Residue frames as qw, qx, qy, qz and C-alpha x, y, z in Angstrom:
[[0.106, -0.876, -0.113, -0.456, 204.83, 205.97, 147.78],
 [0.678, -0.728, 0.084, 0.054, 206.36, 205.20, 151.16],
 [0.818, -0.042, 0.193, 0.540, 209.64, 204.20, 149.52],
 [0.351, 0.668, 0.167, 0.635, 209.72, 207.51, 147.66],
 [0.358, -0.887, -0.010, -0.292, 209.17, 209.44, 150.91],
 [0.818, -0.492, 0.150, 0.259, 211.94, 207.49, 152.66],
 [0.702, 0.276, 0.198, 0.626, 214.28, 208.19, 149.75],
 [0.072, 0.840, 0.103, 0.528, 213.47, 211.91, 149.99],
 [0.577, -0.806, 0.092, -0.097, 214.27, 211.93, 153.71],
 [0.866, -0.172, 0.175, 0.435, 217.50, 210.04, 153.10],
 [0.507, 0.515, 0.156, 0.674, 218.60, 212.67, 150.57],
 [0.207, -0.885, -0.037, -0.415, 217.60, 215.50, 152.90],
 [0.765, -0.624, 0.117, 0.107, 219.51, 213.92, 155.77],
 [0.804, 0.060, 0.187, 0.562, 222.59, 213.34, 153.60],
 [0.314, 0.699, 0.144, 0.626, 222.54, 216.89, 152.22],
 [0.337, -0.862, 0.057, -0.373, 222.08, 218.64, 155.53],
 [0.866, -0.434, 0.112, 0.221, 224.48, 216.22, 157.25],
 [0.708, 0.291, 0.123, 0.631, 227.12, 217.12, 154.67],
 [0.043, 0.808, 0.035, 0.587, 226.47, 220.81, 155.27],
 [0.648, -0.751, 0.046, -0.116, 226.80, 220.25, 159.01],
 [0.869, -0.213, 0.133, 0.426, 230.14, 218.44, 158.72],
 [0.508, 0.498, 0.126, 0.691, 231.45, 221.05, 156.31],
 [0.210, -0.862, -0.051, -0.458, 230.26, 223.83, 158.62],
 [0.775, -0.617, 0.074, 0.111, 232.02, 222.23, 161.59],
 [0.789, 0.066, 0.145, 0.593, 235.24, 221.92, 159.60],
 [0.240, 0.702, 0.114, 0.660, 235.00, 225.57, 158.56],
 [0.469, -0.846, -0.016, -0.255, 234.37, 226.67, 162.14],
 [0.846, -0.404, 0.102, 0.333, 237.40, 224.72, 163.39],
 [0.640, 0.326, 0.158, 0.677, 239.59, 226.20, 160.68],
 [0.028, 0.800, 0.111, 0.589, 238.45, 229.73, 161.35],
 [0.602, -0.787, 0.006, -0.135, 238.84, 229.49, 165.11],
 [0.831, -0.406, 0.193, 0.328, 242.25, 227.87, 165.16],
 [0.662, 0.151, 0.290, 0.675, 244.04, 229.31, 162.12],
 [0.003, 0.837, 0.210, -0.505, 242.49, 232.79, 161.71],
 [0.384, -0.010, 0.554, 0.739, 243.32, 233.01, 158.00],
 [0.281, 0.516, 0.162, -0.793, 241.54, 236.06, 156.54],
 [0.373, 0.324, -0.594, -0.635, 241.60, 234.91, 152.91],
 [0.178, -0.079, -0.980, -0.026, 240.55, 231.42, 153.94],
 [0.165, 0.405, 0.639, -0.633, 237.70, 232.94, 155.93],
 [0.397, 0.468, -0.114, -0.781, 236.40, 234.84, 152.89],
 [0.357, 0.237, -0.791, -0.436, 236.73, 231.86, 150.55],
 [0.107, -0.170, -0.966, 0.162, 235.07, 229.39, 152.89],
 [0.257, 0.424, 0.468, -0.732, 232.25, 231.81, 153.68],
 [0.474, 0.422, -0.294, -0.715, 231.42, 232.32, 150.00],
 [0.300, 0.145, -0.917, -0.218, 231.81, 228.61, 149.30],
 [0.046, 0.252, 0.877, -0.407, 229.44, 227.75, 152.12],
 [0.378, 0.458, 0.204, -0.778, 226.88, 230.33, 150.92],
 [0.455, 0.351, -0.576, -0.581, 227.00, 228.90, 147.39],
 [0.202, 0.016, -0.979, 0.019, 226.67, 225.36, 148.71],
 [0.207, 0.346, 0.687, -0.604, 223.65, 226.30, 150.83],
 [0.453, 0.441, -0.120, -0.765, 222.07, 227.90, 147.74],
 [0.397, 0.228, -0.809, -0.367, 222.57, 224.69, 145.82],
 [0.046, -0.146, -0.946, 0.285, 221.06, 222.58, 148.60],
 [0.361, 0.406, 0.371, -0.753, 218.01, 224.86, 148.61],
 [0.500, 0.390, -0.451, -0.628, 217.67, 224.24, 144.87],
 [0.293, 0.115, -0.946, -0.076, 218.08, 220.48, 145.37],
 [0.211, 0.210, 0.751, -0.589, 215.39, 220.54, 148.07],
 [0.539, 0.416, 0.035, -0.732, 212.93, 221.83, 145.49],
 [0.471, 0.359, -0.695, -0.407, 213.93, 219.17, 142.97],
 [0.202, 0.007, -0.971, 0.128, 213.38, 216.23, 145.33],
 [0.439, -0.507, -0.533, -0.516, 210.00, 217.58, 146.39],
 [0.328, -0.183, -0.663, 0.647, 210.73, 218.51, 150.00],
 [0.194, -0.808, -0.509, -0.225, 207.76, 220.15, 151.67],
 [0.021, -0.774, 0.181, -0.607, 208.00, 223.42, 153.56],
 [0.768, -0.586, 0.132, -0.223, 207.69, 221.51, 156.83],
 [0.944, 0.019, -0.004, 0.330, 210.57, 219.18, 155.86],
 [0.471, 0.589, -0.125, 0.644, 212.79, 222.13, 155.01],
 [0.327, -0.775, 0.166, -0.515, 212.03, 223.93, 158.26],
 [0.898, -0.428, 0.096, -0.037, 212.75, 220.84, 160.35],
 [0.877, 0.132, 0.008, 0.461, 216.06, 220.03, 158.64],
 [0.309, 0.669, -0.104, 0.668, 217.28, 223.65, 158.50],
 [0.494, -0.757, 0.139, -0.404, 216.40, 224.28, 162.14],
 [0.943, -0.293, 0.077, 0.136, 218.22, 221.10, 163.16],
 [0.722, 0.380, -0.041, 0.577, 221.27, 222.13, 161.14],
 [0.036, 0.759, -0.131, 0.636, 221.37, 225.61, 162.68],
 [0.707, -0.654, 0.116, -0.242, 220.95, 224.29, 166.23],
 [0.944, -0.111, 0.052, 0.306, 223.73, 221.73, 165.82],
 [0.561, 0.498, -0.055, 0.659, 226.10, 224.25, 164.20],
 [0.229, -0.809, 0.095, -0.533, 225.31, 226.78, 166.93],
 [0.837, -0.535, 0.110, -0.045, 226.07, 224.31, 169.70],
 [0.876, 0.096, 0.049, 0.470, 229.30, 223.22, 168.03],
 [0.312, 0.695, -0.052, 0.646, 230.36, 226.84, 167.44],
 [0.459, -0.789, 0.141, -0.382, 229.77, 227.70, 171.09],
 [0.931, -0.315, 0.099, 0.154, 231.71, 224.62, 172.18],
 [0.739, 0.329, 0.013, 0.588, 234.68, 225.50, 169.94],
 [0.041, 0.790, -0.076, 0.607, 234.61, 229.12, 171.08],
 [0.684, -0.688, 0.124, -0.210, 234.54, 228.03, 174.71],
 [0.934, -0.101, 0.078, 0.334, 237.45, 225.61, 174.16],
 [0.527, 0.551, -0.022, 0.647, 239.46, 228.34, 172.49],
 [0.249, -0.821, 0.101, -0.504, 238.79, 230.73, 175.38],
 [0.848, -0.517, 0.114, -0.017, 239.87, 228.13, 177.93],
 [0.881, 0.023, 0.137, 0.452, 243.05, 227.18, 176.07],
 [0.258, -0.703, 0.118, 0.652, 244.01, 230.78, 175.42]]
């Protein structure tokens, strides 16, 4: 039972970690290149990927508490990184 729970947390961490890294890459691309078509494509791709991760959460048996914790952590990290990139862009002109 404990091994199953640890496996579930490992998958949750990997999934949300992947979303975080992808989100950071998208933010960097959008802030530094300002490509309109790329913005639209990456936004829809990210939305579809998030939908899939939500589906995968259900399949591995993540509880509501688990989902809230991991999603909140993801949003906080992405928010901090976005603010950092925006601040760096403002400083560098």
